[in-house]
Structure formats: structure tokens, C-alpha cells
N, C-alpha and C positions, 0 to 999 in steps of 0.2 A: 724779279725779272721784268723786263718791259712788257712782255705778253700778259702779265698779270693785270695790267691796266685795262685789258679788253675781255675780261672774264665773261661778262654778260653776252657780248656779241659772239664770242667764241662758242658758247653753249648753244646759242640759237642758230648760228650759221651752219654748224656741222650737221644739222638735220634738214636743211632746206636745199631743194634742187632748183629753185626758180630761176637762178641766174646761171645755170650750167652752160647755156649757149653763149654767154657773154665773155668767156675766156678765149681771147684771140690765140693763145698758145694751144689749148686743148683742141681747138677747132682744126689745128693742123698736125698736132702730134697724136691725137686720138687717145691720149692717156687720161684716164679718170683722175689720176693724181694731179693733173694740171688744172682741174676745175676748182672754183672757189670753195665749194663745200668740202672737198677732200683735203685741200690745203689746210682749211680751218680744223678739220677733224684731226689731222696730224699734229697741229699746234696744240689742240686739246690734250692729246696724248702727252705732250711735253709738260703741260701744266700738272699732270698727274705724276709724272716721273721725269724730273729734270735731267737725269743722266742720258735720256734719249736725245737730248739736244745735239749730241755729237754724231748722231746717226747720219751716215754719208748720203743715203737716199733722201732723207728729210732735207738736208742742206742743199742738195742738188735741186730738189723740187722748189724750195723757197726762192732760190736764185734763178729759177726758170719762169717766175711770174712776170708778166709784162706790165703789171701795175697800171693798167688803163683806168681803173676805178669805175669802169662801166657798171660793175655789179653794185657798188655803193651808190652811185648816182641814180640808178634805176630801181633799186630796192625800195619797196614801199615803206620799209622801216629804216632805210639808210644804214643798215648794219655795215660797220667799217672793216670789211675784209682786207682792203688795201692797207689800212692802219695796222692790222694784225700782222700782215706779211712784213711790213717795215719794222715793226717791233721785234719780230722774230729775227730779222737780219741784224738788228742792233744787239740782240742777245748773243747771236752767233759770233759777232765781231768782239763784243766785250768779254767773251769767254775764250778768245784766241782760237776760234774754230773756223774762221773764214778760209775757204779753199784758196789754192795757190793763184788761180786766175783772178779772183776778186782782190786778193792782197796785191797782186802785181798792178792792177789798174789803179787801186787806191794809192799805192806807193808813188806811182807816176803823177797822179793828181796832186798829192801833197807836195811833191818836189817842185811843182810849177808855182810861179809867183801869182798869187790870187788877185793882186792889184793889176787892173788892165792898163795898157799903155794908151794914153789919151792925147789926141791932137785936134787942132782946129779951134774955131771960136763959135760962140753962140750960146743961147739958152737951152738948146736942144742937144741931147747926146744920143747918138745911135750906137747901140752895143752890138758888136760883131762877136758872138760867142763861137765856139768850135764848130757847131752845126751850121751856122750862117757862113762862116769862113770857108767851109767845105763846098759851099754853093756860091761861087763867085758872082753869078748872075743876080743873086738876091740883093747884095749891097749896091750893085750897079743900078738895079731897078729903083731902089730907094733913093739913090742920088739923083736920078732923072726926075723923080716925083718932087723931091725937095727943091731942086733947081726951078722946076716949073712953078712951084708955089712961092718961090723967093725966100725959102727958109735956110738960114745959115745954121750949120750944125757941127758939133764935134763928133769924133769917132773914137770909140773905146774898143780896142782889140785885145784879145787874149784874156788873161785873168780867169777867175772862177767865182761863181755865185755860191758854190758849195753844194749845188743840187746833186751832182753826180756822186759825190762822197756820201751825201745823206741817203740816197736811195740804195747805196751799197751797204749801209749800216754804220758808217763812220760819222756819227752825229757830232761829236766834239770837234773833229777836224773840219767838218762842214761849217760849223758856226764860226770857227777861226777864219776860214776863207771868206765867209760872208762879211765879217767885220772889216777885213782888209779891203775887200771890194767896195764896201760902202764908204769907207774912209777916203779912198781914192776918188770916188765919184763926188762925194760931198765937198771935197776941197775945190772942185771946179765951180761950184755955185750954180750949176745948171738947174733949170726949173722942171725939165721934162726928160725922162729917159725912155727911149723908144727901142723895142726889141722885136725881132722877127721870130725868134725862137719861143714857142709856147712854154718850154721847160724853163727858160730864163724868166719869162713873165711870171710863172707860178712861183719861182724862187723869190723874186723881188717883191711880189705882192703878198704872198702867204707865208713862205718859209721865214723871210726876214722878220716878219711880225711875230711869228711863233718863237723865234730865237731871241727876240728883244734887240734886233739890229735895226737901227734907224737910218732910213734913206730919205734925205730931205726932198728929193725931187718926186714929181708925179710919174708913175710908171704907166706906159701905154703899149699895148700890142700894136704892131705896125698897122693893122687893119683899122684900129680905133684912130690912130694918128692920121691916116689918109682920109678917113671919113670926116674928121674934124677940119680938114683943110678946105672942104667944100669946093673941090675942083670941078671944072667943066670938062667932061670927057668928050672927045671928038669922035670916038669910035665905040661901038657896042661890043661887049664881050661875046655875045652870041650863045650858042648852046654849050653847056658845060654841066658838070656834076661836082658838087662840093663834098669832099671827104673831110669829115670833122676831126679836130684835134682832141686828143684825150685831155690835155691840160686845160684847154679853153672851155671844153664842154663839161667834162666830168669833175674837174677840180675847181672850176670857176663859174659854176652856175649857168652853163650854156651861154657864154659871152656872145652878145648880139652883134658885135661889130663886123665879124667876117661876113655874115649874111647881109648886113647893111651895106657893106662895100660892094658885094655882088649885085645888090639892087641898084647902087649908084652907077655901075658900069653896064647896066641893062643885061644882066645874065639871063639866059633862058634855060628852061629845063630840058635836059637830054631825055629822050623818050625811054620809058621803062623804069624810071627811078622813083623811089618812094618819097612821100612828103613827110617832113619832120612834123610829127603829130603835136609837138610842143609849140609849134609856130607855123600856122597854116599859110603864112606869107612866104615861106621858103620851100618851094616845090622842087628844088634841085639837090636834095640830099642823096648821097651815095649809099647803096646797100640794100639788102633784102628787108631790113627793118631799121628803125631809128635808134636802136640800143647798142648794137655791136660796135666794137672798135676795129678799125681797119688801118691803123697808123703804123703798123710794122714794129710795134714795141716802143713807141714814143715815150710812154709813161715810165719805162725803166731806164730812160736816158742813155745808158751805155749798153743797151741790150745787144746791139750788133757786135760789140766786143765780147760779150759773155756767151751769146748763143747765136752766132752768125748763120748756122744752118736753119735754125727756127725762123730767123728773120727772112731768109730766102723763101721759105715755105709760106710765110705770112704774105709776102709780096705776090706770090703765085696765087694765093687765095683771093687776093684783091683782083688780080688779072682775070681770073676765071669768072668773076662776077661783073666785070666792067664791059662797057661798050667801047671797043678800041677806037671807034671813030669819033667819040665824044671826049672833049678835053676834061681831064680830071683836075679840079682845083683843090689845092691843099693849103692849110695855114702854117704848116711846119716844114722848114727847110730839111729837117731830118727825114721826114716821110717822103719828100720828093726825092731825096738822094737814094733812099732804099728802093723805092719803086722804079726809079730810073735805072738802077744797077741790075735789078732782079726781075723786072717785068717789061713786057713790050706794050707800053701805054703812053699816051700823050699826057704829060703832067706839068702843071705850072703852079707856082705859088700865087697867093693873092696879090702880093707886091708886084710880081712880074706881069700879071694880068692887068692890074691898074696902070702900070707903066706903058704897056702896049696900047691901052685905050686912050692915052693922052692925045 
């Protein structure tokens, strides 16, 4: 079984309470089962008795994880609880035990053509995934910035990087989707692929490498791309607070470019927010500490489809801790969409803020 590859981490995680506060789900469900330690303890039980893999409560709990990876990133030993959950999902799928809602989402994803439709000309390709497409203002903001910089670019719409399938436990289908996606992009000969979605960024940078899928172009999150343009901004962003992305922070070593972009647009700290202790030059981080995830389930990619009521509670959790008079900046179109739908807050993506400051 896939979980057997994590035996050492499983044995150690099940006794440790230190990251209990880092589960975005348990912070709103108040269920001990939704904490990293208890999830791992449940997986440990499966390693002792494989027949328990079919337990309905276990499966429900495993698919209720938000996969923020905050526990792994901030763990002093970097025990891979996120990897354990993903391995458990693979085992559930490979033993034909996936629940109906998971199978329904996966079936729909597999039925879609993984190769995106690509139009335009240029060495830069901007990928509009489903989360970016759901926020029309994001692509418009990118277009405004590209035109200001004189950058010709192609647009890739639709398709699939395989990320959603992978987090659901359908690893083989995920790799096939990734291969089709890469083939379509590589045929264009573009040198740079720019993405607004942190999930897409993580897929193209990390998942593709792990799956042996070669993408010929350099991959950049939109914040890195904008920073690289060295634009002159005529306006200041003013007071705001930055809500970090799970994928950019916890999966990609606290990617520096979102904060670098906020510095370029002269962002100022909203009163009452904490300083990111890993980087004293960024005093506009959201939250009561610099470890929790506030993304509304970004790490689980399709979490709003699986657990919509939990996502609503996560948005309210953010709302309760935010200054409603201070703009909340996010790196993820997904997070903006969920906060806009479920909380009364002023929210803008980094791309939108940069476009407004031109």
C-alpha cells in the first residue's frame, strides 16, 4: 500500500500535538479527527489492519483534509502528514473504495480534454485554469499589465494539469492528463508559462517533475512575472494585508515574489496584523500567527466541491479575524472567489492590485 512508504512519519506524527492548531478544517469543525495527529493515528490503524481501509468514517475524514501542508512546512522535523493523506487517498482509490462524490468529480475531470486550447502569438503563454476562469477580472488585469509592458502572449484555456485528479487519489489519470497538457504546450515553443493559480504553479513545477513529465518552458507565478517586468507604478497600493497561498508558501518554500510585488506597489501594513517571522521585511501578513492557513481549502484544489459547508465556515473564520476596512490581498483566484462568496471583505488578487497601480 502507498501508506507503507510513510511508516516512520506515521509512527512519529500520531503522538505529536504540536501542529494541532494548523488544521484549517478542525479550526472550524472542532473535530479532533480533523487534526493532523488523529488523521495520522487513523492511518496507523490501517497499517496494522488493512481491512479497516474501507471504514466509512476513515474515508470521510481523509477526504475532509484541506491539504494546506502548513503542518509539514512548520514542523521542526518536516514530517509529511500531507503526503500521508495523499497516499491514503491513493490506496482508497486503488481499492475501489472512493465515495460517490469523489468518483463523480474524478469522472468529470477524466472526461474533459486535458490539452488546453491555445490562441495568440508570442513566447509567453498565460494559462487560464478553471479557478482563474471563474474570476474574469484576473485575466483582464493580466492583460492590462502585459499591454503596459509591451508583452505579446498566448492564452491557454481549459485543459488539465492533473492536479485535481492527483489530490483526489487518481494518480495514474493525473499523470496522463499532465502528459497531454505538456505536449500541447511544448508544441507551441513558448519560453515562459505564466499562471495565476498557485495550484497550477505547483503542478507544473513540482508534480510534473515527480511524474517525469517534461515541460520545455520556464514556469512563473504571475507575481514573479510582474516583478520581472520592472514596471513603474504610478499609484501606491496603500494599506492592505496579504493572505498567503498554501501552494506558494507551504509547497514551494515560501515563494518570495508575492511579497516582492507588494513592495513594488508600495503596500503598507494594515494595523493589527502580524509580521511574517521568516521575513522581517514583510509586515503585512494576515492572521494571528504566521503558521495557519486561511486559504479556504486551496491545497485540496476541489475542496469547495467536496466540502462546500466547511469552505463557508473557513471563509467566516477569516472574516472574523480580518479588519473589514483593510484590503485583503491574495495570491490565489480560488481564495478570492471563496472569500467573496462567503464573507463580507474587501479582497483583491495580487494581479488586480498591480493593474490598479499602473
